[in-house]
C-alpha positions as CSV (number, residue, x, y, z in Angstrom):
1,M,-3.0,-24.8,-9.9
2,T,-1.4,-24.3,-6.5
3,I,-3.1,-21.9,-4.2
4,T,-1.7,-20.2,-1.1
5,Y,-3.8,-18.1,1.3
6,F,-2.2,-15.2,3.2
7,G,-5.4,-13.9,4.9
8,Q,-8.2,-11.5,4.2
9,S,-8.4,-11.6,0.4
10,C,-4.8,-12.3,-0.4
11,F,-4.1,-15.4,-2.5
12,L,-1.0,-16.5,-4.4
13,I,-2.0,-18.7,-7.3
14,E,0.8,-20.5,-9.3
15,T,-0.2,-21.5,-12.9
16,Q,1.5,-21.9,-16.2
17,G,4.9,-21.3,-14.6
18,K,3.8,-17.9,-13.2
19,S,2.8,-16.7,-9.7
20,L,-0.2,-14.4,-9.4
21,L,-0.8,-12.5,-6.1
22,F,-4.2,-11.1,-5.4
23,D,-5.1,-8.2,-3.2
24,P,-1.9,-8.2,-0.8
25,M,-2.8,-7.0,2.6
26,I,-0.6,-9.1,4.9
27,S,1.8,-7.1,7.1
28,S,-1.1,-5.2,8.7
29,N,-3.3,-8.3,9.2
30,P,-3.1,-9.4,12.9
31,L,-4.1,-13.0,11.8
32,A,-1.1,-13.2,9.3
33,L,1.8,-12.3,11.5
34,S,3.5,-15.6,10.7
35,V,3.7,-14.7,7.0
36,D,7.0,-13.4,5.8
37,I,6.2,-11.0,2.9
38,S,9.8,-10.7,1.9
39,S,9.5,-14.4,0.7
40,I,6.7,-13.6,-1.6
41,K,8.0,-12.9,-5.1
42,P,5.1,-12.9,-7.6
43,D,5.3,-12.3,-11.3
44,Y,2.0,-10.3,-11.2
45,I,-0.1,-8.6,-8.6
46,L,-3.8,-8.4,-9.4
47,L,-5.7,-5.7,-7.5
48,S,-9.4,-5.6,-7.3
49,H,-9.8,-2.1,-5.9
50,G,-7.9,0.5,-3.9
51,H,-9.0,-0.1,-0.3
52,E,-6.1,-0.4,2.1
53,D,-7.2,-3.9,3.3
54,H,-6.5,-5.0,-0.2
55,C,-3.5,-3.0,-1.3
56,A,-1.4,-2.3,1.8
57,D,1.5,-4.4,0.7
58,V,1.5,-3.7,-3.1
59,E,4.3,-1.2,-3.1
60,T,6.6,-3.3,-0.9
61,I,6.1,-6.5,-2.7
62,A,6.1,-5.0,-6.3
63,K,9.3,-3.2,-5.7
64,A,11.0,-6.3,-4.2
65,S,9.9,-8.6,-6.9
66,N,9.5,-6.4,-10.0
67,A,6.0,-7.7,-10.3
68,T,3.6,-6.2,-12.9
69,L,0.5,-4.8,-11.5
70,I,-2.9,-5.6,-13.2
71,S,-5.8,-3.6,-12.2
72,N,-8.1,-0.8,-13.5
73,F,-6.8,2.3,-15.2
74,E,-7.0,4.5,-12.1
75,I,-5.2,2.2,-9.8
76,V,-2.4,1.4,-12.2
77,S,-2.0,5.2,-12.8
78,W,-1.9,5.8,-9.1
79,F,0.9,3.2,-8.5
80,S,2.8,4.3,-11.6
81,K,3.6,7.5,-9.6
82,K,5.4,5.2,-7.2
83,H,7.4,3.8,-10.0
84,I,5.5,0.5,-10.2
85,S,4.8,-0.8,-13.7
86,G,1.3,-2.1,-14.6
87,H,-1.1,-3.2,-17.2
88,P,-4.4,-1.2,-17.0
89,M,-7.7,-2.7,-17.7
90,N,-11.4,-1.7,-17.4
91,T,-14.7,-3.4,-16.9
92,G,-15.7,-5.9,-19.5
93,G,-12.3,-6.0,-21.2
94,K,-10.0,-9.0,-21.5
95,F,-6.3,-9.5,-22.4
96,Q,-4.1,-12.4,-23.0
97,F,-1.0,-12.5,-20.8
98,D,1.8,-15.1,-20.8
99,F,0.0,-17.1,-18.1
100,G,-3.5,-16.9,-19.8
101,W,-6.5,-14.8,-20.4
102,V,-7.7,-12.2,-17.9
103,K,-11.1,-10.6,-18.0
104,Y,-11.9,-7.7,-15.7
105,V,-15.4,-8.0,-14.5
106,H,-17.7,-5.7,-12.5
107,A,-17.9,-5.7,-8.7
108,V,-20.6,-3.9,-6.7
109,H,-18.4,-2.0,-4.2
110,S,-16.8,1.3,-3.5
111,S,-13.1,2.1,-4.3
112,S,-10.7,4.7,-3.1
113,M,-6.9,4.7,-2.6
114,P,-5.2,5.0,0.8
115,D,-4.7,8.7,0.3
116,G,-8.3,9.2,-0.6
117,A,-7.7,9.5,-4.3
118,Y,-10.4,8.1,-6.7
119,G,-9.8,4.4,-7.2
120,G,-11.9,3.8,-10.2
121,T,-14.6,1.1,-10.4
122,A,-14.1,-2.0,-8.2
123,G,-13.7,-5.2,-10.1
124,G,-12.9,-8.8,-10.1
125,F,-11.0,-11.1,-12.5
126,V,-11.8,-14.3,-14.4
127,I,-8.6,-16.0,-15.5
128,W,-8.3,-19.0,-17.7
129,N,-5.6,-21.2,-19.5
130,S,-5.0,-24.8,-20.3
131,E,-4.9,-25.6,-16.5
132,G,-8.4,-24.3,-15.8
133,C,-10.6,-21.2,-15.2
134,F,-11.3,-19.4,-12.0
135,Y,-13.1,-16.2,-10.8
136,F,-11.6,-13.9,-8.2
137,A,-14.5,-11.7,-7.2
138,G,-12.7,-9.1,-5.0
139,D,-15.1,-7.2,-2.7
140,T,-18.6,-7.3,-4.0
141,A,-22.3,-7.5,-3.1
142,L,-24.5,-10.1,-4.7
143,Y,-25.7,-8.8,-8.2
144,S,-27.7,-10.6,-10.9
145,D,-25.2,-9.8,-13.7
146,M,-22.9,-12.4,-12.2
147,A,-25.0,-14.8,-14.3
148,L,-23.2,-13.3,-17.3
149,I,-19.9,-14.8,-16.3
150,P,-20.7,-18.3,-17.5
151,K,-22.1,-16.9,-20.7
152,T,-19.0,-14.9,-21.5
153,C,-16.1,-17.0,-20.0
154,P,-15.1,-20.7,-19.9
155,K,-16.7,-22.9,-17.3
156,L,-15.3,-22.1,-13.8
157,D,-13.4,-24.8,-12.0
158,F,-13.5,-22.7,-8.8
159,A,-14.3,-19.2,-7.5
160,I,-13.0,-17.0,-4.7
161,L,-15.8,-15.2,-3.2
162,P,-16.1,-12.8,-0.2
163,I,-18.3,-14.2,2.6
164,G,-17.8,-12.0,5.6
165,D,-20.8,-9.7,5.3
166,N,-21.0,-6.0,6.5
167,F,-18.5,-4.7,3.8
168,T,-19.4,-7.4,1.2
169,M,-22.0,-10.1,0.6
170,G,-22.3,-12.6,3.4
171,Y,-22.1,-16.3,3.0
172,Q,-25.9,-16.6,2.4
173,D,-25.7,-14.2,-0.6
174,A,-22.4,-15.8,-1.7
175,S,-24.1,-19.2,-1.9
176,I,-26.6,-17.6,-4.3
177,A,-23.7,-16.0,-6.3
178,S,-22.3,-19.6,-6.7
179,E,-25.5,-20.5,-8.5
180,Y,-25.4,-17.4,-10.8
181,I,-21.8,-18.2,-11.8
182,E,-22.6,-22.0,-12.1
183,C,-19.6,-22.9,-9.9
184,D,-19.6,-25.8,-7.4
185,Q,-16.2,-25.3,-5.7
186,I,-16.0,-22.0,-3.7
187,I,-13.1,-20.7,-1.7
188,G,-14.2,-18.1,0.9
189,C,-12.3,-14.9,1.6
190,H,-12.8,-11.6,3.4
191,F,-13.9,-13.2,6.7
192,D,-12.7,-13.2,10.3
193,T,-10.1,-10.5,9.9
194,F,-12.0,-7.8,11.9
195,A,-14.9,-8.1,14.3
196,P,-17.6,-7.1,11.9
197,I,-16.7,-9.8,9.5
198,K,-16.3,-12.8,11.8
199,I,-18.4,-15.7,10.7
200,N,-19.7,-19.0,11.9
201,H,-17.7,-21.5,9.9
202,Q,-20.1,-24.3,10.2
203,K,-23.1,-22.3,9.2
204,A,-21.3,-20.9,6.3
205,K,-20.4,-24.4,5.0
206,E,-24.0,-25.6,5.5
207,A,-25.4,-22.7,3.4
208,F,-23.4,-23.8,0.4
209,K,-24.0,-27.5,1.2
210,R,-27.8,-26.9,0.9
211,K,-27.2,-25.8,-2.7
212,R,-24.9,-28.8,-3.4
213,K,-21.8,-26.6,-3.4
214,T,-18.6,-27.0,-1.5
215,L,-17.1,-24.1,0.5
216,V,-13.4,-24.2,1.4
217,L,-12.4,-22.0,4.2
218,P,-8.5,-21.8,3.7
219,Q,-6.0,-21.6,6.5
220,I,-3.5,-18.6,6.5
221,G,-0.1,-19.7,5.2
222,K,-1.3,-23.0,3.9
223,S,-1.2,-24.2,0.3
224,F,-3.4,-26.5,-1.6
225,D,-4.1,-27.7,-5.2
226,L,-7.1,-27.3,-7.3
């Protein structure tokens, strides 16, 4: 799988010949000014919840690429009024797409749309196919039911977890989450974009190292393989 980071919680993951874009907030991110969103043409957009720092560029990218939106029922319904096609899911459900299985899992976080409309329940995604299995947590606090993921899904090859604190769990709690989900390779997200979520990179990596885990802090605009 090839992973490209576009800042905040936005990743493009290429797998099984398809490109999956997660939580696109790029054009309004001051750290991602070098990213040309017109060049991003995903097959699918997966949206964890409705906050603007995750969905700001959904409409622009979806209409330019004809991407299918995957999210909860309320979010897919809200974007359908903007003539964006989607596949609705809800907590605990899974579905097999042409790139693999997707399970929509719980996240402990609020959710509302940019206009204040109800955004349903915030969630995350576990995705697996013949190339591997990964967990995109979205915005979440640490919660003990994360331990259900390795009991209900294939073994995780990597997980994308928020680590910036204040609005989500910080890196200390995220290191505990890595134990709950039984995953050794963690990619951090939701950090450094705004003053309240700036982190000490060295201390964050050390927190995971103490638990014999590896924390990757990706660079915006850079791609890497896992």
